[in-house]
Structure formats: C-alpha cells, structure tokens
C-alpha positions as CSV (number, residue, x, y, z in Angstrom):
1,X,14.2,-19.6,-2.7
2,X,16.3,-17.2,-4.8
3,X,14.7,-14.2,-6.6
4,X,16.0,-12.9,-9.8
5,X,17.0,-9.2,-10.0
6,X,14.0,-8.2,-12.2
7,X,11.6,-10.0,-9.9
8,X,13.2,-8.4,-6.8
9,X,12.9,-4.9,-8.4
10,X,9.3,-5.6,-9.4
11,X,8.4,-6.5,-5.9
12,X,10.1,-3.5,-4.4
13,X,8.5,-1.2,-6.9
14,X,5.1,-2.8,-6.2
15,X,5.5,-2.1,-2.5
16,X,6.4,1.5,-3.1
17,X,3.6,1.9,-5.6
18,X,1.1,0.5,-3.2
19,X,2.1,3.0,-0.5
20,X,1.9,6.0,-2.9
21,X,-1.5,5.0,-4.3
22,X,-3.1,4.2,-1.0
23,X,-1.7,7.3,0.8
24,X,-3.2,9.4,-1.9
25,X,-6.5,7.5,-1.7
26,X,-6.7,7.9,2.1
27,X,-6.0,11.7,1.8
28,X,-8.8,12.0,-0.7
29,X,-11.1,9.9,1.4
30,X,-10.4,12.0,4.5
31,X,-11.2,15.2,2.5
32,X,-14.3,13.8,0.9
33,X,-17.1,16.4,0.5
34,X,-19.5,14.3,-1.6
35,X,-21.2,12.7,1.4
36,X,-19.9,9.2,0.8
37,X,-17.3,9.1,3.5
38,X,-19.0,11.3,6.1
39,X,-22.6,11.9,6.8
40,X,-24.3,15.3,7.4
41,X,-23.2,15.3,11.0
42,X,-19.6,14.7,10.1
43,X,-19.5,11.1,11.3
44,X,-17.7,8.4,9.3
45,X,-20.0,6.2,7.2
46,X,-19.7,2.5,6.4
47,X,-18.1,3.5,3.1
48,X,-15.3,5.3,5.0
49,X,-14.6,2.4,7.3
50,X,-14.6,-0.2,4.5
51,X,-12.2,1.8,2.4
52,X,-10.0,2.6,5.4
53,X,-9.8,-1.1,6.1
54,X,-8.9,-1.8,2.5
55,X,-6.1,0.8,2.7
56,X,-4.7,-0.6,5.9
57,X,-4.6,-4.1,4.4
58,X,-3.0,-2.7,1.3
59,X,-0.3,-0.9,3.4
60,X,0.5,-4.1,5.2
61,X,0.7,-6.2,2.0
62,X,2.6,-3.5,0.1
63,X,5.1,-3.4,3.0
64,X,5.5,-7.2,3.1
65,X,5.9,-7.4,-0.7
66,X,8.4,-4.5,-0.8
67,X,10.5,-6.0,2.0
68,X,10.6,-9.3,0.1
69,X,11.9,-7.5,-3.0
70,X,14.4,-5.5,-0.9
71,X,15.7,-8.6,0.8
72,X,16.0,-10.3,-2.7
73,X,18.1,-7.4,-4.0
74,X,20.3,-7.5,-0.9
75,X,20.8,-11.3,-1.2
76,X,21.8,-10.8,-4.9
77,X,24.4,-8.2,-3.9
78,X,26.0,-10.5,-1.3
79,X,26.3,-13.4,-3.7
80,X,29.8,-13.8,-5.2
C-alpha cells in the first residue's frame, strides 16, 4: 500500500500531536490537587488508573500511527 504525501504528513503530525497532548495530560493528572486523581491519603484513585491507562494506550497508538506516517514519507523520498 502506498501512502500519499499529505496522508503521510497527517499521520506523522497526528502521532506527534498525540504525544504532546497526552504528556501534558499526564503531567496535569500527576499534579492534580482536586482530589480526583489522589485520595486524602495520597493514594491513586480509580480515576487516576483509568486515565493513566488511556494515556499509555494513546502513547502506543500515537507512536504506531506516527511511525506509519514517517515510513510513508521515507518511501516517497526513495521513489524515483
């Protein structure tokens, strides 16, 4: 399957965007003082674990999608 240049750039940009957004979210989750992410004793709540799992899955999917876009751009450059 051959990807066009715009599609490859879109996939690469999506992968980068996913990392930027979710890293920011995890930082904010870790510093949460509202009581959602950590209880009064400082232990993580279910909210914390669910959102951390979402972030990890998004990191993995963002990486895979970004790599597909990067490989698509590399393949276009090698084509005569």
